[in-house]
Structures are given as C-alpha cells and as structure tokens.
SEVO-809033 format. One record per atom (N, C-alpha, C): x, y, z negated. Coordinates in steps of 0.001 Angstrom, whole numbers, padded with zeros to 6 digits, always signed. Example, Ala and Ser with C-alpha at 12.3 -4.5 7.8 and 13.67 -1.06 7.14 Angstrom:
residues 2
+013190-005690-007800
+012300-004500-007800
+013200-003300-007800
+012850-002250-007080
+013670-001060-007140
+012900+000030-007870
***
This chain:
residues 401
-016081+017197-014936
-015552+016067-014078
-016133+015784-012667
-015354+015873-011513
-015854+015854-010270
-016448+014390-009897
-017903+014526-009346
-018563+013793-008932
-018036+012870-007865
-018128+013166-006487
-017890+012318-005503
-016709+012852-005043
-015948+011510-004581
-014329+011861-004077
-014447+011874-002504
-014125+012709-001554
-014278+012434-000277
-012832+012170+000200
-012868+011349+001257
-011174+011337+002484
-011803+012437+003155
-010928+013153+003017
-010998+014321+004238
-009755+014287+005819
-008769+013671+005267
-007819+013134+006209
-007310+011794+006198
-006986+011484+007128
-006230+010170+007142
-005353+009753+008552
-004640+008948+008111
-003372+008567+009783
-002543+007378+009245
-001871+006567+010216
-000973+005646+009618
-000167+005860+011090
+001118+005086+010350
+002129+004838+011857
+001409+003681+012329
+001930+002955+013317
+002075+001709+013979
+002904+001176+012879
+002366-000236+012519
+003328-001144+011643
+004051-001811+012876
+005530-002245+012438
+006159-002861+012714
+007701-002669+012585
+008823-002210+013262
+010307-002437+012936
+010602-000889+013168
+011311-000182+012237
+011816+001308+012065
+013067+000727+011368
+014198+000808+012248
+015787+000679+011375
+016097+001655+011517
+015749+002637+012398
+016306+004040+012456
+015633+004765+011735
+014749+004327+010856
+014372+005495+010212
+014076+004881+008695
+013938+005850+007303
+014048+005249+006043
+012637+005335+005745
+012347+004704+004558
+010875+005134+003700
+010614+006396+003804
+011389+007304+003653
+011200+008705+003095
+010258+009639+004289
+011327+009073+005460
+010593+009122+007554
+009502+008830+007188
+009063+007566+007302
+007643+007356+007417
+006452+007814+006645
+007271+007819+005315
+005809+008519+004658
+005570+010042+004772
+006736+010815+005310
+006881+012221+005700
+005604+012295+007181
+006209+011330+008007
+004995+011628+008975
+003321+011422+008582
+003190+010330+007754
+001713+010407+007494
+001116+011170+006765
+002348+011911+005660
+001861+012997+004842
+001427+014191+005651
+002485+014497+006649
+001782+015862+007226
+000911+015103+008224
+000860+014251+009065
-000482+013860+009552
-001399+013760+008856
-001629+013358+007909
-002926+013070+007026
-003401+014483+006863
-002311+015038+006095
-002784+016781+006013
-003236+017703+007263
-002854+017341+008307
-002881+018299+009727
-004446+017651+009924
-004814+015892+010025
-005824+015495+010203
-006931+016327+008826
-006431+016927+007587
-007332+017310+006501
-007457+018850+007121
-006999+019285+007914
-006730+021130+008167
-006356+021778+006750
-005133+021042+005958
-004517+021597+004919
-003254+021452+005448
-002834+022106+004033
-001031+021773+003750
-000739+021499+002313
+000826+021104+002674
+001230+020343+001316
+000743+021990-000215
+000808+022893+000597
+000711+023804-000443
-000634+023617-001246
-002022+023057-000451
-003161+022935-000793
-003386+022209-002060
-002395+021002-001995
-002839+019485-002763
-002385+020357-004221
-002890+019693-005325
-002459+019753-006533
-001876+018473-007274
-001701+017319-006509
-001626+016039-006897
-000831+014964-005837
+000297+014234-005902
+000373+013945-004832
+000919+012600-005509
+000771+011226-005157
+000786+009832-005461
+001219+009034-004005
+002233+008236-004431
+003271+007552-003291
+003378+006167-003586
+003172+005790-003408
+002893+003689-003451
+004178+003164-002732
+004801+002277-003335
+006060+001614-002319
+007010+000768-003579
+006468-000389-003106
+006870-001480-004357
+008246-001583-003986
+008961-001982-003272
+010568-001955-003332
+011730-001129-003567
+011187+000279-003401
+011300+001329-004122
+010537+002283-005220
+010112+001182-005914
+009539+002034-006720
+010434+002565-007922
+011622+002429-008006
+012224+002984-009452
+013135+004145-008722
+013129+004657-007253
+013898+005479-006724
+013480+006771-006287
+012280+007225-007155
+011605+009056-007160
+010905+008543-005690
+010509+007874-004857
+010253+008503-003744
+009182+009364-003790
+008431+009914-004631
+007351+010867-003750
+008579+012354-004456
+009360+012198-005213
+010128+013503-005205
+011163+013994-004299
+011551+012506-003586
+012287+012682-002699
+011139+013007-001059
+010445+012306-000781
+009129+012731+000306
+008846+014686+000445
+008689+014986-001134
+008624+016394-001313
+009717+017461-000507
+010552+016592-000636
+011885+017519+000106
+011729+017770+001213
+011040+017037+002172
+010557+016923+003164
+009664+017610+003561
+008226+017690+003206
+007463+018052+003435
+006706+019020+002268
+007578+019679+001780
+007253+020686+000839
+007456+020487-001113
+008212+021524-001601
+008175+021032-003351
+007688+022271-003671
+006353+021888-004211
+005354+023205-004914
+005071+022919-005988
+006414+022088-006609
+005805+021797-008090
+004493+021189-008977
+004042+020578-007803
+003202+019694-008349
+003207+018250-008897
+002630+017978-009716
+002702+016129-010753
+002999+015097-009390
+003973+014291-009569
+004343+013609-008585
+004017+012225-008784
+003335+011033-008659
+003077+009983-009216
+003609+009142-008354
+004537+007948-008977
+005429+006674-008421
+004351+005848-008495
+004359+004920-007568
+003189+003878-008288
+003692+002432-007475
+003787+001550-008256
+003992+000398-008058
+003241-000560-008697
+002397-001846-007951
+001382-002776-008045
+001320-003850-007361
+002334-004311-007015
+002373-005428-006079
+001809-005459-004644
+000682-005917-004491
+000503-005671-002977
-001055-005124-003266
-001642-004076-004286
-002461-003430-004152
-001762-002050-003973
-000194-002225-004678
+000359-000570-004276
-000273+000662-004078
-000646+000337-002647
-001410+001738-001717
-002650+001731-002304
-003248+001118-002904
-005046+001158-002970
-004772+001965-004198
-003651+001227-005740
-003928+001947-006634
-003067+003135-007071
-002168+003954-006302
-001575+004765-005345
-003072+006090-005134
-004271+005495-004311
-005187+006469-004234
-006118+006344-005265
-005772+005178-005888
-007076+005167-007198
-006617+006123-007914
-005089+006596-008320
-004071+007363-008873
-004690+009208-008666
-004780+009103-007375
-005097+010747-006527
-006399+010781-007364
-007276+009619-007188
-008562+010064-007545
-008946+010523-008870
-007925+009987-009490
-008290+009802-011086
-007781+011380-011173
-006653+011661-010646
-006536+013240-010711
-007651+014371-010645
-008209+014177-009334
-009663+014598-009349
-011080+014288-010214
-010803+013710-010686
-012093+013226-011473
-011556+013470-012835
-010313+013704-013460
-010149+014534-014551
-009806+015814-014501
-010349+016520-013193
-010094+018185-013052
-009115+018817-012999
-008062+018258-012685
-006674+018383-012804
-006503+018766-011354
-007206+018276-010642
-007108+018408-009323
-008121+018575-008516
-008376+019834-007203
-009702+019473-006368
-009029+018780-005380
-007952+018725-004973
-007141+018297-003626
-005737+017533-003607
-006212+016183-003611
-004663+015330-003796
-004398+014325-002579
-003187+014354-002301
-002261+013563-001416
-002237+012367-001679
-002009+011017-001153
-002004+009624-001476
-001504+009097-000030
+000252+008427-000503
+000759+007928+000417
+001297+006747+000025
+001197+005498+001312
+001982+004305+001080
+002823+004259+002103
+003842+003320+001711
+004828+003379+002328
+005638+001701+001990
+006798+001205+002996
+007354+000192+002836
+008295+000255+004065
+009337-000013+003850
+010266-000204+004755
+011137-001758+004509
+010238-002983+004702
+010826-004242+004573
+011448-004914+005682
+011669-004317+006954
+012175-004920+008189
+012191-006460+008053
+013144-007427+008412
+012719-008854+008681
+013263-009733+007580
+013102-008924+006024
+013238-009290+004905
+011873-009871+004057
+011278-010917+004081
+010296-011098+003450
+010179-011534+001479
+009052-011176+001358
+008893-011777-000404
+008624-013075-000509
+009555-014157+000113
+008369-015584-000593
+008735-016350-002222
+009003-015060-003085
+009179-015683-004289
+007967-015708-005141
+007905-015975-006542
+006978-016546-006780
+005854-015482-007425
+004880-015755-007717
+003945-014696-008026
+003910-014541-009847
+003947-013283-010175
+003784-013236-011882
+005528-012840-011959
+006055-012946-013497
+007149-012431-014092
+008613-013397-013043
+008265-014793-012519
+009606-015015-012230
+009375-014488-010856
+011064-014304-011025
+011456-013656-009133
+012436-014492-008776
+012229-014723-007539
+013053-015453-006581
+014220-014657-005968
+015293-014993-005390
+015839-014909-004320
+015181-014604-003228
+014827-012999-002653
+014442-012952-001671
+014742-014219-000435
+014057-014419+000438
+014416-015545+001097
+014476-014884+002271
+014785-015127+003850
+014502-014558+005104
+013003-015113+005453
+012535-014681+006272
+011256-014910+006956
+011170-013803+008313
+011148-014733+009285
+010888-013857+010373
+009948-014417+011207
+009020-013249+011974
+008057-014141+013002
+008513-015004+014062
+009799-015380+013949
+010368-015797+015125
+010101-017236+015103
+010380-017350+013010
+010126-018723+012891
+011133-019346+011872
+012046-018627+011672
+013043-018157+010615
+012685-017616+009264
+012792-018920+008229
+011580-018815+007428
+012179-019524+006097
+011967-019087+004582
+012812-019752+003130
+011813-021114+003442
+012839-021705+002743
+011915-022945+002687
+011026-022875+001443
+010212-023830+001452
+008774-023512+000712
+009086-025025-000666
+009698-024524-001690
+009833-025316-002644
+009118-025309-003997
+008811-026800-004850
+007957-026292-006078
+009131-025623-006999
+008245-024920-007853
+008807-024452-008982
+009084-025871-010476
+010415-025758-010714
+010493-026767-011802
+009599-026694-012790
+009539-027763-013191
+008171-027779-014233
+006823-027746-013779
+006461-027146-012566
+004862-027059-012267
+004391-027289-011414
+003284-027367-011518
+002747-028769-010381
+002227-027754-008728
+002371-028049-008370
+002893-027082-007052
+003735-026630-006750
+003436-024953-006327
+004180-023940-006396
+003863-022352-006556
+004932-021602-006891
+004539-020396-007229
+005526-019629-005852
+005380-020044-004960
+005811-019363-003941
+004677-018707-003007
+004537-017416-002768
+003378-017359-002166
+002786-018079-000729
+003391-018476-000016
+002631-019435+001504
+002135-020618+000309
+002966-020847-000523
+002474-022757-001335
+001205-022063-002273
+000913-020918-003091
-000114-020148-003677
-001345-020479-003364
-001281-019620-001799
-002534-019372-001361
-002608-021026-000330
-001642-021337+000271
-002085-023288+000858
-002617-023690+000075
-002481-023802-001323
-002786-024434-002479
-004166-024316-003112
-004558-022955-002621
-005719-022074-003178
-006427-022681-002391
-006513-022637-000918
-007393-023176+000570
-007684-024621+000262
-006721-025479-000093
-006990-026553-000127
-007528-026864-001334
-007383-025932-002724
-008739-026348-003228
-009824-026061-003252
-010484-025098-002604
-011494-024958-002266
-012331-025214-001504
-011268-026091-000500
-011874-027284+001053
-011679-028352+000164
-011562-028601-001246
-011851-030025-001905
-013446-029776-002665
-013485-029034-002801
-014990-028493-003674
-015823-028374-002700
-015837-028320-001291
-016724-027513-000530
-016719-028393+000896
-017795-028860+001541
-018035-029600+002937
-017520-028470+003749
-017125-029218+005073
-017238-028704+006202
-016258-027241+006228
-015024-027071+005374
-013870-026169+005110
-012780-027122+005020
-011916-027332+006016
-010737-028094+007139
-009361-027233+007750
-008678-027694+007976
-007797-027084+008665
-008357-026083+009737
-009085-027098+010448
-009606-025881+011866
-010318-024537+010851
-010814-024784+010638
-011754-023524+009513
-010707-022222+008995
-009792-023088+008486
-008884-021694+008552
-007880-021372+009583
-007792-022476+010633
-007169-021709+011558
-007745-020543+012501
-009631-020932+012354
-010297-020289+013349
-010312-018084+012517
-009589-018895+011538
-009660-017374+010874
-008721-015983+011574
-007465-017364+011515
-006139-016368+012479
-006611-016380+013830
-007037-016822+014377
-007416-016867+016099
-008114-015667+015565
-009341-015200+015510
-010342-013989+014824
-009585-012851+014863
-008444-013050+013833
-007625-011480+013761
-006676-011609+014603
-005797-012503+015414
-005450-012257+016416
-006034-011542+017496
-007032-011408+017867
-008028-011414+018501
-008335-009978+018357
-008640-009674+017491
-009368-008433+016913
-007882-007637+017093
-007031-007760+016839
-005558-007078+017037
-005378-006458+018593
-005507-007448+019036
-005432-006238+021003
-006342-005596+020915
-007429-004989+020356
-007710-003751+020406
-007008-002658+019562
-006023-002730+018821
-005748-002204+017774
-004021-001670+018280
-004230-000602+018901
-002567+000064+019171
-001907+000029+018036
-002538+000069+016723
-001125+000521+015377
-001083-000834+014599
-001247-001818+015292
-000695-003439+015092
+000546-003263+015735
+001078-004339+014325
+002261-004838+014561
+002220-005849+015328
+001500-006840+016199
+001203-007576+017029
-000076-007591+017562
-000305-007788+018794
-001171-007438+019681
-001609-008513+020663
-001366-009448+019956
-001376-010187+021743
-002524-011387+020848
-003563-012274+021589
-004662-013122+021373
-003727-014782+021032
-004183-015602+020905
-003779-017059+020555
-004844-017976+020444
-005048-018955+021105
-006193-020131+020895
-006146-020565+019682
-007367-021171+019290
-007074-022096+018704
-006470-023287+018408
-006155-023689+019362
-004902-024732+019442
-003719-024224+019692
-003557-023072+019719
-002119-022161+019633
-001758-022323+018134
-002517-021368+017035
-002990-021567+016083
-002039-022840+014748
-003089-023614+015616
-003125-025009+015146
-001747-025450+015294
-001190-025628+016454
-000311-025930+016816
+000984-025384+016309
+000988-024225+015955
+002322-023784+015468
+002945-023972+014227
+004676-023904+014078
+005140-024869+012809
+004531-024306+011352
+004163-025102+011162
+004024-025343+009985
+004110-024919+008524
+004004-023883+007837
+004658-023448+006741
+004666-023823+005624
+003190-023868+005232
+002962-024257+004061
+001452-025149+004550
+001441-025974+004443
+000167-026749+004869
-001592-026345+004040
-002428-026002+004751
-002872-025794+005946
-002096-024686+006934
-001442-023608+006254
-001305-022268+006986
+000284-022640+007857
-000265-022291+009159
+000983-021974+010749
+001378-020863+010263
+002859-020404+011041
+003057-019551+011134
+002087-018435+012148
+001812-018789+012088
+000099-017971+013017
-000635-017498+012187
-000920-018179+011296
-001226-017953+009939
-001226-017227+008615
+000443-016609+008889
+000860-016031+008019
+000650-014624+008474
+001184-013646+007610
+000900-012701+007754
+002705-011993+007979
+002882-011373+009052
+004492-010828+009054
+005128-009869+007992
+006243-009367+007661
+006931-008789+006991
+006907-007185+008177
+006854-006069+007522
+007622-004974+008265
+007695-003649+007761
+007715-002847+008622
+007288-001257+007953
+006407-000652+008608
+006619+000901+007738
+004679+001166+008119
+004320+002477+007061
+003691+002983+007162
+002853+004007+006101
+001320+004195+006317
+001157+004725+005326
-000316+005214+005484
+000043+006781+004606
-001286+007371+004982
-001264+008186+004168
-003144+009020+004046
-003713+009491+002926
-005175+010344+002805
-004854+011479+001834
-005742+012138+002583
-005906+013511+001593
-007760+013456+000999
-007275+013641-000226
-008950+013434-000922
-009260+014928-001364
-010298+014985-001619
-010841+015979-002106
-012507+016078-003177
-012650+016974-004153
-013786+016563-004706
-015093+017603-004062
-016172+017509-004387
-017368+017359-003958
-017412+018799-003792
-017156+019339-004886
-017171+020941-005066
-016291+021396-004020
-014902+021236-003908
-013924+021819-002743
-014774+021429-001362
-015341+019903-001283
-015776+019788+000201
-016625+020408+000898
-017464+021465-000113
-018560+022436+000367
-018288+023571+000735
-016974+023594+000242
-016158+024863+000816
-015123+025071+002078
-015036+023569+002686
-014224+023574+003899
-015036+024138+005078
-014459+024149+005980
-014799+024052+007682
-015928+023119+007931
-016728+023196+008654
-017868+022414+008813
-017352+020963+009537
-016385+021304+010610
-015988+019947+011510
-015259+019487+010344
-014420+019198+009039
-013816+018540+007997
-015332+018202+007023
-016019+018994+006913
-017147+018111+006045
-018137+016775+007333
-018080+017386+008634
-018788+016228+009242
-017947+014914+009351
-016402+015239+009038
-015503+014110+009183
-015460+013650+007794
-015920+013874+006942
-015630+013551+005570
-016289+012195+005250
-015550+011116+004782
-016020+009926+003723
-015730+009408+002438
-016902+009089+001990
-017394+009747+000223
-016597+007991+000077
-015844+008274-001345
-015475+007309-001511
-016624+006852-002829
-017245+005782-002521
-018541+005283-003100
-018201+004657-004456
-016839+003647-004570
-016449+002821-005633
-015360+002894-005350
-014696+002468-006710
-013387+002566-006725
-012924+001443-007872
-012500+000308-007612
-012247-000521-008936
-010850-001350-008563
-010124-001519-010218
-008815-002121-010056
-008965-002868-011626
-008881-004163-011086
-009093-005207-011946
-007729-006206-012311
-007293-006605-013193
-005952-007185-013341
-006857-008864-013907
-005884-010210-013917
-006605-011092-014564
-006356-011378-015694
-008160-012024-016178
-008151-012456-017967
-007195-013364-017922
-006969-013848-019441
-006183-014862-019659
-006919-015772-019637
-006651-017509-018539
-007479-018280-018804
-005967-019458-018672
-006547-020556-019178
-005658-021758-019574
-005463-022324-018504
-004812-023076-017971
-004242-023335-016617
-003582-024603-016670
-003543-026136-015946
-003217-026583-016222
-001967-027376-015159
-002092-026142-014350
-000764-025874-012898
-000054-024912-013296
-000282-023596-013609
-000115-022376-013836
-000083-021792-012549
-000880-022098-011718
-000976-021400-010330
-001907-020135-010457
-001590-019132-009731
-002055-017647-010235
-003735-018061-009883
-004349-017105-010392
-006062-017005-009853
-006194-016262-008781
-006168-016882-007442
-006526-015991-006250
-008021-015323-006193
-008649-015980-007415
-010413-015785-006844
-010731-014640-007920
-010373-015300-009124
-011725-014433-010199
-011589-012660-010203
-010473-012398-010070
-009984-010469-010620
-010971-010373-008866
-010754-011234-007915
-011467-010279-006363
-012734-010229-006851
-013610-011334-007249
-014982-011376-007874
-015199-010496-008875
-014388-010197-009713
-014849-008853-010784
-014756-007906-010028
-013966-007412-009165
-013676-006498-008978
-014555-005940-008098
-015283-007100-006798
-016366-006684-006025
-017640-006259-006742
-017727-007060-007891
-018895-007099-008718
-019736-005429-009017
-018390-004711-009790
-018091-003599-010122
-018442-002700-009068
-017525-002832-007936
-017454-002126-006826
-019147-001875-006306
-019629-003032-006144
-021307-002976-005343
-022061-002559-006131
-022121-002597-007503
-023089-001724-008821
-022506-000255-008754
-021528+000120-008371
-020807+001628-008597
-021570+001987-007349
-021383+001309-006422
-021625+001896-004849
-023490+002396-004671
-023924+001097-005538
-024849+000968-005398
-025428+000064-004162
-024965-000588-003500
-025067-001369-002369
-024320-002891-002768
-025055-003805-001965
-024877-004823-001885
-024158-005655-000304
-023544-006282-000455
-022906-007564+000606
-023598-007107+001808
-024912-007309+001876
-025429-007285+003088
-025767-005725+003447
-025009-004771+002872
-024923-002823+003346
-023947-002891+004130
-022997-003570+004075
-021884-003741+005005
-021255-003362+006316
-021164-002633+006604
-020956-002826+008369
-019519-003235+008604
-018674-003202+007928
-017128-003805+008357
-016487-004186+006717
-015385-004995+007056
-014612-005169+006529
-013364-004918+006112
-012038-004818+005655
-010652-004781+005653
-010500-005807+004291
-010239-006845+004285
-009704-007175+003016
-008070-008205+003459
-008008-008597+002539
-006597-009273+001929
-006334-010804+002512
-005792-011040+003911
-005771-012139+004667
-004062-011845+004536
-003362-011907+003567
-002105-012468+003429
-002066-013620+004156
-003035-014940+004585
-002355-016501+004929
-004091-016007+005105
-004292-017128+006411
-005816-017415+006628
-006342-018159+005826
-005694-018687+004752
-006237-019159+003892
-007250-018645+002824
-006409-017335+002425
-006577-016268+001526
-008085-015727+001990
-008189-015351+003468
-009137-014805+003825
-010708-015347+003908
-010326-016755+003892
-011559-017420+003938
-011840-017479+002897
-011187-017966+001469
-011590-017858+000384
-012300-016584-000094
-011586-015068+000494
-012640-014241-000304
-013690-014046+000159
-014308-014634+001795
-015542-014560+002286
-016201-014569+001261
-016284-015911+000378
-016841-015997-000778
-016615-015151-001896
-015676-014604-002565
-015377-014149-003433
-015849-012557-003275
-016247-012314-002256
-016473-010768-001785
-018183-010740-001534
-018568-012085-001576
-019870-011872-001901
-020626-012204+000066
-019786-012080+001220
-020167-012249+001959
-021194-013482+002583
-020645-014729+001724
-021417-015821+002231
-021940-016542+001207
-022480-017387+001412
-023207-018326+000440
-021605-018901-000178
-022351-019137-001947
-021370-019835-002571
-021546-020866-001840
-019691-021472-001420
-019575-022808-000507
-019364-022823+000851
-020501-021696+001387
-020265-021259+002646
-019598-020845+003443
-017882-020576+003223
-017082-019441+003855
-016914-020830+005377
-016774-021647+005376
-016278-022527+006473
-017585-022524+007557
-018750-022358+007191
-020109-022333+008062
-020210-020778+008429
-019321-019907+007698
-019675-018370+007849
-018435-018352+009409
-017030-019211+009179
-016405-018940+010503
-016894-019803+011667
-017309-020740+011259
-017945-021547+012608
-018742-020722+013080
-020004-019987+012881
-020701-019454+013567
-020522-017478+013648
-018953-017820+013706
-018383-016373+013873
-019174-015232+013296
-019169-015446+012346
-019795-014217+011061
-018940-012981+010868
-017819-013594+010616
-016608-012623+010469
-016017-011606+011735
-016569-012187+012685
-016249-011364+014162
-016604-010008+014218
-015757-009339+015269
-016383-007812+015287
-017889-008306+015742
-018562-009158+016402
-019646-008883+016971
-020695-009816+016237
-020203-010194+014714
-020802-011385+014247
-021678-010233+012947
-022097-010753+011809
-022493-010699+010926
-022273-009450+010030
-020825-009984+009375
-019911-008872+009108
-019031-008559+009217
-018405-007613+010442
-016887-007898+010876
-016003-007965+009850
-014775-008683+010017
-013863-008680+008754
-012622-008327+009298
-011958-007563+009078
-010270-007449+009498
-010588-006502+011245
-011010-006249+011163
-011727-005636+012918
-010135-004943+013741
-009027-004652+012218
-007583-003939+012432
-006360-005216+013197
-007006-006498+012696
-006292-007912+013011
-005632-008096+012144
-006190-007118+010661
-005949-007691+009368
-004401-007616+008871
-003846-008217+007764
-002577-008486+007491
-001627-009463+008533
-002752-010323+009088
-001903-011575+009731
-001378-010806+010856
-002198-009840+011387
-001381-009112+012848
-001460-008017+012809
-001683-007448+012640
-001649-005515+011931
-000200-005325+011072
-000406-006525+010255
+001331-006383+009340
+000761-006420+008193
+001934-006170+007162
+001661-006371+005510
+002928-005202+005134
+003523-004034+005713
+004716-003585+004712
+003746-002995+003510
+003966-003827+002629
+003273-004051+001036
+002599-002670+000827
+003281-001405+000201
+003046-000077-000271
+002228+000395+000667
+001618+000028+002148
+001135+000726+002802
-000251+000259+002747
-000304-001210+002543
-001460-001888+002989
-002577-001708+002244
-002858-000878+001640
-003849-000465+000717
-004672+000768+000856
-003699+001501+001808
-004010+003095+002250
-004179+002509+003341
-003940+001791+004551
-004033+001428+005795
-005428+000877+005690
-005932-000143+005080
-006731-000420+005216
-008332+000507+005132
-007961+001326+003891
-008959+002879+004149
-008708+003342+005037
-007509+003798+005915
-007711+004985+007103
-008642+003446+008520
-008404+002830+007773
-008909+001568+009142
-010540+001822+008858
-011019+001670+007899
-012649+001580+007701
-013103+003024+007522
-012266+004057+007227
-012942+005732+007475
-012725+005867+009330
-012091+005337+009871
-012051+005456+011038
-012844+005300+011516
-013620+004168+011330
-014789+003457+012178
-015979+004472+011658
-016177+004923+010156
-016993+005427+009564
-017041+007218+010156
-016089+006917+010782
-015510+008568+011592
-016444+008861+013195
-016502+007483+013332
-016894+007230+014688
-015537+007440+015768
-014418+006756+015201
-013476+007422+015952
-012389+006132+016034
-012725+005292+016053
-011784+003607+016053
-011785+002907+017679
-012287+003715+018837
-011921+003686+020055
-012392+002292+020345
-011593+001434+020766
-012528+000281+021754
-012594-000719+020535
-011972-000740+019096
-012252-001479+018092
-013479-001042+017330
-014112+000166+017724
-015091+001116+016939
-016374-000068+016653
-016782-000134+015481
-018113-001026+015093
-019489-000049+015024
-019612+000093+016487
-020957+001162+016455
-022076+001313+015262
-022591+002551+014983
-022736+002259+013621
-022763+002693+012633
-021224+002305+012257
-020714+001446+010970
-021146+003041+009955
-021809+002793+009182
-022192+003812+007833
-021521+003303+006905
-021046+001934+006443
-020374+001616+004925
-019680+000665+005153
-018656+000375+004357
-017051-000541+004611
-016471-000671+002995
-015697-001807+003018
-015617-001997+002072
-014134-002272+002067
-013036-002251+001814
-011430-002739+001499
-010855-003041+000371
-009968-004074+000354
-009743-004890-000268
-008243-005329-000538
-007826-005548-002153
-006338-005913-002075
-006062-006725-002763
-005291-007552-002925
-005061-008517-004303
-003503-008543-004278
-002898-008037-005180
-001632-008539-005552
-001112-009579-006854
-000503-010527-006370
-000695-011764-007514
+000772-011030-008713
-000099-011491-009609
+000757-010865-010640
+000187-009969-012250
-000635-009946-012106
-002029-009507-011095
-002685-008021-010789
-003106-007859-009766
-004003-006191-009261
-004975-006784-008315
-006247-006275-008384
-007077-005881-007341
-007468-004763-007078
-007987-004511-005497
-008208-002672-005845
-009456-003207-004887
-010793-002869-004702
-011931-002616-004015
-012487-001086-004021
-012371-000990-002938
-012832+000185-002257
-014414-000008-001404
-015242+000921-001577
-016071+001056-000803
-016444+002581-000143
-016449+002688+000828
-016466+004055+001903
-017885+004595+002658
-018608+005640+001856
-019834+005481+003131
-019221+007236+004026
-020266+006627+005268
-020751+008235+005808
-020654+009147+005700
-020455+010758+005775
-021102+011605+004946
-022439+011687+005839
-023580+011729+005079
-024817+012412+005623
-024366+013426+006769
-025057+013495+007801
-025451+014410+009021
-026093+015392+008695
***
C-alpha cells in the first residue's frame, strides 16, 4: 500500500456566476489547470473522482472525460452534501492507497446560480427557495412537529444561540465579528466571489435572516470548480525536482458521520462529527492545533465558524468568544482562519468547496498566495461539514526542502 499522498497540482476558478458555462465547462477548466500545474496530462492519471451534488446522477465524470480525454480509467462520481468535494479527494486518495493508481485527479464542481438550498438537513427535502445576495431570500419557517427548524439558516442560528447560552462572552457581536473578519480577508483574494470589506456595524445592521445571522453573515450561492492532482510517494520521487519542491503532503484525511444520539429537538448535531474528525486527524498527522499555521473551515454561517473554533480545538473549551474578541483567527492572529474569505465571502458552490479549501491551504504552503500569504506556513487544516451527515478534515504539510 502507498504511504504518503501528495498534492502536486491544484487550481480553482474564481467563484461567482457563470451563466454561459455549464458544470462540465467549469470542471474542464480546473481539471486541465491542475494537470498543467502538476506538469502532467490526463494520460498520466489512473483514477478520476468528480464531486458534484446537484448533478450527482448525471455521470458528470464521464462527461468531463469527453472534454479532457477518454482514457478508460475508472471514474467515481461523488455526492456527500457539503463534504462532496473533500470526499472526491479522499476517494482519489484511496485509489492510490489501494495500489490501483499512482496518480489521480480529483475535481469538485457546482453550478448553483442564484438558487440556494434552504431545505432541511437530513432525509426530508424542501422545495428550493430563492436566495440571492441582494436580499431576496426564502422564508425561514419551522418544520411542523419539530422544535426549531431544519432549514439551514435556522439550524446554524439555533446552534449558535445554544453555544452562546452555555458560554459567557458570546453574543450577537462575537458572531458578527466572524463575518467582519472574513469579508476583510476576501479583499486580498482575487478568486473570491465577493471582495468587499464591511464594518462590524454594517454586518450587524444588515437584513436579518435567522437571528443572530444577518445577510452578511451567510454564505452566498454561486458557481465554481476546483481540482487537485494527487500522487504516491513512490511516484513523486520520479518527478521533476520543481514538482517535488512544490508538492504538499496530505498528512491526514478523515471522513466521519454522526453517531446516533437521542434528541428532544430533532435538530442536527453540528459539533460531534467535527470533533471526532479533528481528533482523528490530529492523531493521524502527529500534530496538534498549536502546530497549525492556517485553517480553512466550514463557515456556511458566522455562527458555524465560531462554534468550530472549539470543535477543532483552536481555542479552549468555551473560549470561542474570547478567541474572536482578541482577533485570534485574523490573518495576523494566533491561528489564521479562512484567509481566503471563507464561504461567507469566497462563496460556496457546494461540490467545489472541499477541493477549494485544499487549494487555498496548499497555495499558502507553497508560498504562492500573493498578498494574502501567511508567511512561513508549513502546516494547515481544512474542514467541511454537510448535515445529513458528513464531515471531512484534511491536514496538509509543506514538503521538506
């Protein structure tokens, strides 16, 4: 079995609206870009994994091959809620781990346009409701017979309020500070869907979606794609020295789902599976939270990011409010979080997100992040969570010089 797995090529589109392109066009752009970045071709790949949630049944991977090259390799079409892209990467990794491939391509893509998915988390499905950045959004209503709501804005709003009720120093202002930070970070990221800073007052004064999350504390929908080329340790040693120099090691790859827990509310558990995945990932990689130079975590809503500070052990138990108050997750703070702008400002084309997070961290570890570069970055963590449930955590390390 292969030991270390390496990212040797990575790219992503700018997230946004692409009415003149379809999912195959977007996926082709990043697939070819990642291959070029790796100095490879589709003929070098022995496995292809494509993550796309909304077109999961459309054999998207096979359609992608028709544009970038049909070589007869196995294709895995992956759907796993908001963890779809990260799961596609993990699927490609497992092909290499199993010894069936020494190089593999993983692509995440989604074309959502202006339609959001404010439906329930879990088995029940609601008719999609319009959700635009301009302020037209679906009504957040309780699910009959359930305390609270299973619509996404409500789920994460309630999770945030529950955390606040158990910990002093956490309130509307602390949640808003998360969005203030991420919007500020996005101004340095040319690939972010939105690149505009907002004051704390503007964040708190925006249209309320589901208290305490205002419109500027919610991720937008959109289109985009990201891709990575992976290779085995043995294969890496045969490649060009420049490829080896820029290679990024995947030190941990963990995928979890919720254990069964009795619940009086019927609300999804947004914390347990992340805590499980993080604990296992730190053990796999042989590192701890203090070793992380940057983190890209799943901030679908500002409340989610603040909760995940604790879930990923970036702060002491109960210390998430203090962590954001003292600017711990800012670019110049203790542990920079969502330097890309996060989902809140970078965007969240569902199938692309998990791969885009890996692209972002790998770009910093390569020292190629431009104005947003975290200097001296050597270790980074990515995290995505899809309710229903799936959570993926990856830890990346810079190649030894």
